[in-house]
RODO-2510 file (C-alpha; in nm, 4 decimals, decimal comma):
residues 362
     n   res          X          Y          Z
     1     m    -0,1224    -1,8379     0,8280
     2     r    -0,1504    -2,1062     1,0704
     3     s    -0,2279    -2,4664     0,8295
     4     v    -0,5812    -2,5617     0,8069
     5     k    -0,7412    -2,8929     0,8168
     6     n    -0,7689    -3,0388     0,4752
     7     n    -1,1734    -3,1145     0,5176
     8     i    -1,2066    -2,7147     0,6065
     9     k    -0,9896    -2,5932     0,2892
    10     k    -1,1914    -2,7941     0,1240
    11     l    -1,5152    -2,6402     0,2582
    12     k    -1,7629    -2,4049     0,0482
    13     r    -1,9827    -2,1408     0,1655
    14     c    -2,3474    -2,2570     0,1962
    15     y    -2,5372    -2,0244    -0,0186
    16     h    -2,8925    -1,8898     0,1433
    17     g    -3,1781    -1,6989     0,0100
    18     g    -3,2714    -1,3530     0,1655
    19     p    -3,1659    -1,0382     0,0675
    20     d    -2,8087    -0,9402    -0,0527
    21     y    -2,7557    -0,5880     0,0651
    22     a    -2,4257    -0,5350    -0,1682
    23     e    -2,6501    -0,6742    -0,4968
    24     f    -2,9240    -0,4363    -0,4109
    25     e    -2,7024    -0,1202    -0,3717
    26     r    -2,5388    -0,1676    -0,6755
    27     m    -2,9088    -0,1864    -0,8467
    28     g    -3,0126     0,1618    -0,6355
    29     i    -3,2969    -0,0574    -0,4528
    30     g    -3,3351     0,0461    -0,1074
    31     l    -3,3951    -0,2697     0,1267
    32     e    -3,7204    -0,0687     0,2732
    33     q    -3,8031    -0,1466    -0,1049
    34     v    -3,7585    -0,4819    -0,1310
    35     l    -4,0160    -0,7962    -0,1356
    36     d    -3,9068    -1,0551     0,0106
    37     f    -4,0645    -1,4106    -0,1547
    38     s    -3,7321    -1,5451    -0,1040
    39     a    -3,7768    -1,6535     0,2936
    40     n    -3,9666    -1,9206     0,4185
    41     s    -4,0954    -1,6779     0,7344
    42     n    -4,4266    -1,5498     0,8170
    43     p    -4,4545    -1,2515     0,6547
    44     f    -4,6818    -1,1176     0,9365
    45     s    -4,4974    -0,9411     1,1709
    46     y    -4,5307    -1,0630     1,5207
    47     r    -4,5351    -0,7577     1,7804
    48     l    -4,3776    -0,8295     2,1269
    49     n    -4,4694    -0,6828     2,4443
    50     f    -4,1736    -0,5561     2,5735
    51     t    -3,8848    -0,3126     2,4808
    52     l    -3,5324    -0,2875     2,5467
    53     d    -3,5822    -0,0922     2,8733
    54     d    -3,7347    -0,4216     3,0306
    55     i    -3,4726    -0,6817     2,9443
    56     v    -3,1740    -0,6900     3,1896
    57     i    -2,8927    -0,6607     2,9483
    58     d    -2,5697    -0,5534     3,1936
    59     h    -2,5591    -0,8998     3,3252
    60     y    -2,4797    -1,2619     3,1091
    61     p    -2,8138    -1,4392     3,0139
    62     d    -2,9337    -1,7324     3,1290
    63     s    -2,7036    -1,9964     2,9949
    64     d    -2,9524    -2,2719     2,9906
    65     s    -3,2024    -2,0547     2,9115
    66     t    -3,4239    -2,2393     3,1939
    67     d    -3,7453    -2,1127     3,2191
    68     l    -3,7722    -2,1008     2,8137
    69     r    -3,7147    -2,4538     2,8385
    70     r    -3,9492    -2,5241     3,1103
    71     g    -4,1797    -2,3238     2,8607
    72     i    -4,1149    -2,5340     2,5658
    73     a    -4,1225    -2,8585     2,7502
    74     l    -4,5098    -2,7848     2,8927
    75     q    -4,5955    -2,7194     2,5280
    76     n    -4,4910    -3,0326     2,3949
    77     r    -4,5609    -3,2072     2,7099
    78     v    -4,1887    -3,3625     2,7749
    79     s    -3,9726    -3,2973     3,0611
    80     e    -3,7425    -3,0399     3,0798
    81     e    -3,4861    -3,2669     3,0511
    82     n    -3,5952    -3,3193     2,6841
    83     v    -3,5233    -2,9652     2,5858
    84     i    -3,2423    -2,7720     2,4426
    85     v    -3,2184    -2,4482     2,3242
    86     g    -3,0209    -2,2973     2,0716
    87     s    -2,8986    -1,9792     1,8613
    88     g    -3,1484    -2,0879     1,5579
    89     s    -3,1823    -2,3930     1,4606
    90     i    -2,8043    -2,4024     1,2155
    91     e    -2,6464    -2,3900     1,5602
    92     l    -2,8208    -2,7040     1,6860
    93     i    -2,7228    -2,8587     1,3879
    94     r    -2,3274    -2,7680     1,4112
    95     i    -2,3785    -2,8851     1,7928
    96     i    -2,5116    -3,2192     1,7055
    97     t    -2,2440    -3,3033     1,4525
    98     q    -1,9626    -3,1664     1,6740
    99     t    -2,1343    -3,3695     1,9367
   100     f    -2,2095    -3,7074     1,7383
   101     i    -1,9755    -3,7442     1,4504
   102     k    -1,6292    -3,8215     1,4312
   103     s    -1,3877    -3,7989     1,1524
   104     g    -1,4413    -4,0745     0,9055
   105     d    -1,8510    -4,1655     1,0570
   106     k    -2,0962    -4,1762     0,8057
   107     a    -2,3631    -3,9393     0,7095
   108     l    -2,6721    -3,9549     0,5347
   109     l    -2,8518    -3,6790     0,3408
   110     f    -3,1199    -3,6501     0,1181
   111     k    -3,0813    -3,4177    -0,1716
   112     p    -3,2315    -3,1764    -0,2601
   113     t    -3,2296    -3,0302     0,0988
   114     f    -3,0992    -2,7601     0,3257
   115     g    -2,7365    -2,7300     0,2690
   116     e    -2,6491    -2,6592     0,6093
   117     y    -2,6765    -3,0267     0,6880
   118     e    -2,3747    -3,0591     0,4724
   119     t    -2,1346    -2,7980     0,5524
   120     a    -2,2001    -2,8977     0,9130
   121     c    -2,1202    -3,2468     0,8369
   122     r    -1,8071    -3,2104     0,6339
   123     i    -1,7132    -2,9353     0,9286
   124     a    -1,7177    -3,2865     1,1247
   125     d    -1,5241    -3,4480     0,8647
   126     a    -1,7872    -3,7132     0,7768
   127     q    -1,8123    -3,9506     0,5090
   128     i    -2,1141    -3,8104     0,2952
   129     y    -2,3827    -4,0288     0,1331
   130     e    -2,6535    -3,8801    -0,0439
   131     i    -2,9587    -4,0185    -0,1669
   132     q    -3,1127    -3,7878    -0,4663
   133     a    -3,4795    -3,7530    -0,4599
   134     l    -3,6364    -3,7428    -0,8615
   135     a    -3,7881    -3,4307    -1,0645
   136     e    -4,0320    -3,7061    -1,1934
   137     d    -4,1608    -3,7886    -0,8295
   138     n    -4,1966    -3,4216    -0,7500
   139     f    -3,8770    -3,4897    -0,5320
   140     r    -4,0931    -3,6852    -0,3100
   141     i    -3,8047    -3,9421    -0,0825
   142     d    -3,8360    -4,2552    -0,1908
   143     v    -3,9022    -4,4451     0,1696
   144     d    -3,8389    -4,8254     0,0291
   145     r    -3,5058    -4,6953    -0,1399
   146     t    -3,3787    -4,5168     0,1796
   147     v    -3,4553    -4,7615     0,4295
   148     s    -3,2762    -4,9803     0,1579
   149     k    -2,9697    -4,7730     0,1540
   150     i    -2,9684    -4,6983     0,5423
   151     r    -2,9616    -5,0614     0,6044
   152     d    -2,6410    -5,0894     0,3104
   153     f    -2,4440    -4,7878     0,4516
   154     a    -2,5077    -4,7950     0,8402
   155     p    -2,4876    -4,4520     0,9054
   156     g    -2,4225    -4,3033     1,2217
   157     l    -2,6216    -3,9741     1,1478
   158     v    -2,9221    -3,8975     0,8975
   159     f    -3,0697    -3,5475     0,8306
   160     l    -3,4026    -3,5494     0,7375
   161     c    -3,5892    -3,1933     0,6431
   162     n    -3,9640    -3,2575     0,7266
   163     p    -4,0869    -3,1044     0,5415
   164     n    -3,8091    -3,0591     0,2953
   165     n    -3,6680    -2,7225     0,2108
   166     p    -3,6807    -2,6216    -0,0883
   167     t    -3,9155    -2,8853    -0,2006
   168     g    -4,1900    -2,8788     0,0433
   169     q    -4,2610    -3,2661     0,0587
   170     y    -4,3743    -3,4152     0,3674
   171     l    -4,3166    -3,7331     0,5578
   172     d    -4,5915    -3,8932     0,7704
   173     k    -4,5290    -4,0892     1,1144
   174     t    -4,5439    -4,4605     0,9776
   175     d    -4,2046    -4,3367     0,7344
   176     v    -4,0419    -4,1201     0,9501
   177     q    -4,0549    -4,4179     1,2174
   178     r    -3,9599    -4,6827     0,9377
   179     i    -3,6325    -4,4806     0,9067
   180     v    -3,5293    -4,4418     1,2485
   181     g    -3,6022    -4,8483     1,2342
   182     a    -3,3492    -4,9060     0,9414
   183     l    -3,0810    -4,7702     1,1927
   184     g    -2,8057    -4,9457     1,3673
   185     s    -2,7873    -4,9191     1,7533
   186     d    -2,5522    -4,6553     1,7020
   187     g    -2,7786    -4,4621     1,4322
   188     l    -2,9090    -4,1025     1,5094
   189     l    -3,1926    -3,9341     1,2744
   190     v    -3,2125    -3,5660     1,3165
   191     v    -3,5764    -3,4129     1,2221
   192     d    -3,5610    -3,0884     1,1310
   193     e    -3,9269    -2,9251     1,1353
   194     a    -3,8559    -2,5815     1,0802
   195     y    -4,1655    -2,5686     0,8498
   196     a    -4,4075    -2,8074     1,0309
   197     p    -4,6275    -2,5284     1,1308
   198     f    -4,7068    -2,4203     0,8492
   199     t    -4,7878    -2,7964     0,7076
   200     r    -5,0840    -2,9354     0,6185
   201     n    -5,2019    -3,2566     0,8039
   202     r    -4,9095    -3,1689     1,0365
   203     w    -4,8277    -3,4754     1,3237
   204     d    -4,7001    -3,4476     1,6409
   205     s    -4,3717    -3,5894     1,6438
   206     s    -4,2570    -3,5080     2,0013
   207     g    -4,3621    -3,8343     2,0890
   208     l    -4,0961    -4,0282     1,9112
   209     i    -3,8243    -3,8857     2,1543
   210     s    -3,9599    -4,1054     2,4320
   211     g    -3,7674    -4,4094     2,5759
   212     g    -3,4009    -4,4682     2,4571
   213     s    -3,4981    -4,3292     2,1118
   214     s    -3,2334    -4,2479     1,8742
   215     i    -3,4099    -3,9451     1,7233
   216     i    -3,3506    -3,5645     1,7837
   217     i    -3,6408    -3,3188     1,6518
   218     i    -3,5203    -2,9529     1,5771
   219     r    -3,7583    -2,6611     1,5312
   220     s    -3,7430    -2,2931     1,4481
   221     m    -3,9052    -2,0436     1,6663
   222     t    -3,8337    -1,7745     1,4234
   223     k    -3,9502    -1,8954     1,1147
   224     d    -4,3313    -1,9383     1,2329
   225     y    -4,3430    -1,5847     1,4558
   226     a    -4,0727    -1,3871     1,2156
   227     l    -3,8543    -1,3246     1,4515
   228     a    -3,5763    -1,4522     1,2147
   229     g    -3,3312    -1,1189     1,3097
   230     l    -3,3304    -1,3014     1,7010
   231     r    -3,2273    -1,6398     1,6015
   232     l    -3,3512    -1,8799     1,8225
   233     g    -3,4728    -2,2770     1,7944
   234     y    -3,4974    -2,5686     2,0234
   235     g    -3,4238    -2,9496     2,0150
   236     l    -3,6224    -3,2655     2,1441
   237     a    -3,4369    -3,5388     2,2287
   238     s    -3,4128    -3,8310     2,5239
   239     p    -3,2448    -3,6948     2,8423
   240     e    -2,9145    -3,8522     2,7535
   241     i    -2,8951    -3,6952     2,4239
   242     i    -2,9615    -3,3447     2,5301
   243     d    -2,7488    -3,3633     2,8041
   244     i    -2,4775    -3,4536     2,6249
   245     m    -2,5457    -3,1444     2,4083
   246     m    -2,6046    -2,9112     2,6692
   247     r    -2,1975    -2,9854     2,7488
   248     v    -2,0773    -2,8962     2,3644
   249     k    -2,3282    -2,5917     2,3482
   250     p    -2,1213    -2,2544     2,3994
   251     p    -2,2130    -2,0992     2,7290
   252     w    -2,4785    -1,7678     2,6887
   253     n    -2,5769    -1,9308     2,3719
   254     v    -2,8958    -1,7725     2,3480
   255     n    -2,9512    -1,4044     2,4142
   256     a    -3,1569    -1,2284     2,6937
   257     v    -3,3983    -1,0412     2,4080
   258     a    -3,4236    -1,3982     2,2153
   259     q    -3,5011    -1,5915     2,5687
   260     a    -3,7836    -1,3212     2,6199
   261     a    -3,9549    -1,3247     2,2734
   262     g    -3,8996    -1,7149     2,2932
   263     r    -4,1097    -1,6993     2,6666
   264     q    -4,3721    -1,4436     2,5010
   265     v    -4,4528    -1,6348     2,1671
   266     i    -4,4730    -2,0081     2,3557
   267     e    -4,7932    -1,8904     2,4870
   268     d    -4,9276    -1,7133     2,2048
   269     t    -5,2063    -1,9504     2,0613
   270     q    -5,3873    -1,7004     1,8495
   271     y    -5,1060    -1,5546     1,6312
   272     l    -5,0041    -1,8444     1,4376
   273     a    -5,3206    -1,9895     1,3897
   274     s    -5,4735    -1,6885     1,2250
   275     s    -5,1726    -1,6059     1,0376
   276     e    -5,1269    -1,9601     0,9255
   277     k    -5,5054    -1,9392     0,7592
   278     e    -5,4130    -1,6080     0,5701
   279     i    -5,0398    -1,7641     0,4499
   280     r    -5,2574    -2,0764     0,2878
   281     s    -5,5210    -1,8520     0,1392
   282     n    -5,2101    -1,6494    -0,0280
   283     r    -5,0648    -1,9426    -0,1169
   284     e    -5,2832    -2,0965    -0,3015
   285     y    -5,3535    -1,7577    -0,4700
   286     l    -4,9953    -1,7246    -0,6505
   287     i    -5,0339    -2,1263    -0,7342
   288     r    -5,3827    -2,0490    -0,8818
   289     e    -5,2202    -1,7595    -1,0889
   290     l    -4,9004    -1,9029    -1,1996
   291     s    -5,0112    -2,2269    -1,3137
   292     a    -5,2356    -2,0281    -1,5371
   293     m    -4,9798    -1,8560    -1,6682
   294     g    -4,8016    -2,1932    -1,7908
   295     y    -4,5497    -2,2532    -1,5098
   296     r    -4,5132    -2,5660    -1,3553
   297     v    -4,6232    -2,5705    -1,0026
   298     l    -4,5022    -2,8371    -0,7475
   299     p    -4,7064    -3,0217    -0,5021
   300     s    -4,5905    -2,8888    -0,1591
   301     e    -4,7318    -2,9777     0,1735
   302     t    -4,6522    -2,6480     0,3720
   303     n    -4,6069    -2,2879     0,2794
   304     f    -4,3367    -2,2644     0,0559
   305     f    -4,3365    -2,4297    -0,3114
   306     l    -4,1456    -2,5143    -0,5947
   307     v    -4,1784    -2,3438    -0,9327
   308     q    -4,0046    -2,4547    -1,2812
   309     v    -3,9003    -2,1497    -1,4679
   310     g    -3,6394    -2,2857    -1,7206
   311     n    -3,3481    -2,0319    -1,5975
   312     a    -3,4143    -1,9354    -1,2435
   313     r    -3,0975    -1,7289    -1,2298
   314     e    -3,2293    -1,5115    -1,4956
   315     f    -3,6031    -1,5208    -1,3667
   316     r    -3,4768    -1,3828    -1,0562
   317     l    -3,2841    -1,1060    -1,1724
   318     r    -3,5670    -0,9915    -1,4057
   319     l    -3,8158    -0,9910    -1,0804
   320     m    -3,5115    -0,8192    -0,8857
   321     k    -3,5706    -0,4974    -1,1328
   322     h    -3,9036    -0,4805    -0,9633
   323     g    -3,7694    -0,5076    -0,6386
   324     i    -3,9031    -0,8615    -0,5425
   325     i    -3,6569    -1,1303    -0,4789
   326     v    -3,7593    -1,5057    -0,5104
   327     r    -3,5098    -1,7737    -0,4221
   328     d    -3,2845    -1,8826    -0,7153
   329     c    -3,2866    -2,2889    -0,6480
   330     t    -2,9301    -2,3347    -0,8579
   331     s    -2,7961    -2,4013    -0,4973
   332     f    -3,0074    -2,6928    -0,4307
   333     g    -2,9048    -2,8219    -0,7549
   334     l    -3,2285    -2,7328    -0,9627
   335     p    -3,1183    -2,4716    -1,1815
   336     e    -3,4428    -2,4542    -1,3725
   337     y    -3,6561    -2,4264    -1,0255
   338     i    -3,7217    -2,1035    -0,7973
   339     r    -3,8985    -2,1360    -0,4419
   340     i    -4,1472    -1,8727    -0,3382
   341     a    -4,3007    -1,8408    -0,0021
   342     p    -4,6414    -1,6042     0,0053
   343     r    -4,6559    -1,2982     0,1856
   344     t    -4,9975    -1,0193     0,2197
   345     l    -5,2044    -1,0790    -0,0515
   346     p    -5,1511    -0,6949    -0,1837
   347     e    -4,7562    -0,7920    -0,2347
   348     c    -4,9083    -1,1496    -0,3758
   349     r    -5,0626    -0,9497    -0,6379
   350     r    -4,7733    -0,7276    -0,6851
   351     l    -4,5342    -1,0431    -0,7556
   352     v    -4,8144    -1,1987    -1,0294
   353     a    -4,8381    -0,8326    -1,1687
   354     a    -4,4405    -0,7928    -1,2517
   355     v    -4,4360    -1,1502    -1,3697
   356     l    -4,6434    -1,0583    -1,6161
   357     s    -4,5211    -0,7387    -1,7079
   358     e    -4,1653    -0,8626    -1,7409
   359     n    -4,3098    -1,1751    -1,9980
   360     i    -4,1352    -1,4405    -1,8340
   361     v    -4,3215    -1,7561    -1,8893
   362     e    -4,1422    -2,0166    -2,0776
***
């Protein structure tokens, strides 16, 4: 086998939630029976208004997703030159590190957080510095400490998940501006807003990219519209940043079906508003019921939340016997916590009943 770069040899696969098909097969559980509380997506299916017959699939798709970029620009009140579209947020994360990190460059990550930031930085052979949030602060980012560390460490790239996965903590505009202001002239802040549509007191971040701002905002279009199987996301940044990222991204990176779905959902203002209201209600039901059982539910500003259960791996395995999955947060460095995202009310009631029947309150 051809030799592999040392940083790639040391690379570990990033663990994600969601169904493990082989695991359920071993347990004799059909995927159609599974209730997935581990994925932070909208649980209400979105109905697309086209079929595969309506899509041109015998030609390459538009390599720049031009119509979709225009729609996203209009929705966010920015220029088309401020927008890049990706095959999910993860592709954009990889493009960012490929574009802006050289071997040995410094990158700052907050922990616990989405593991793909670290994976992308390690592939780029970055020197990684971490700021660990504390359980006694409900894992909220300490902005004063962050600003001090950025000034000391002078990272070239900072990843901020806002609201954060898996904690649900959300920084306001002033806090984000303070972090940007602490960066040097070569520093770049990436704000991942995959879960912003489900967030209370959400503020509009698109204005931060004006002028020569050193910020990239990335958003998922699959979490909020339940389109995870299509892989779709976008980034907002200055024209100079977008231009160089467009040169790095693969050609035809977003397939024709995903582009058509994206064009539909950005024009739909009703679906998200109605589903968000029900998601919030079901979230409060779960928090109320789990708290009444004696579990510690951590504060969260978005749809999902952390629950301290003692042994997360054991908790997850016992619920799997009921065809229910929750997110074991051991891979986030939180082995005592699970993460739950609400589903429909009848499904939430099934989760509560399963926890009660297993008598797994610590």
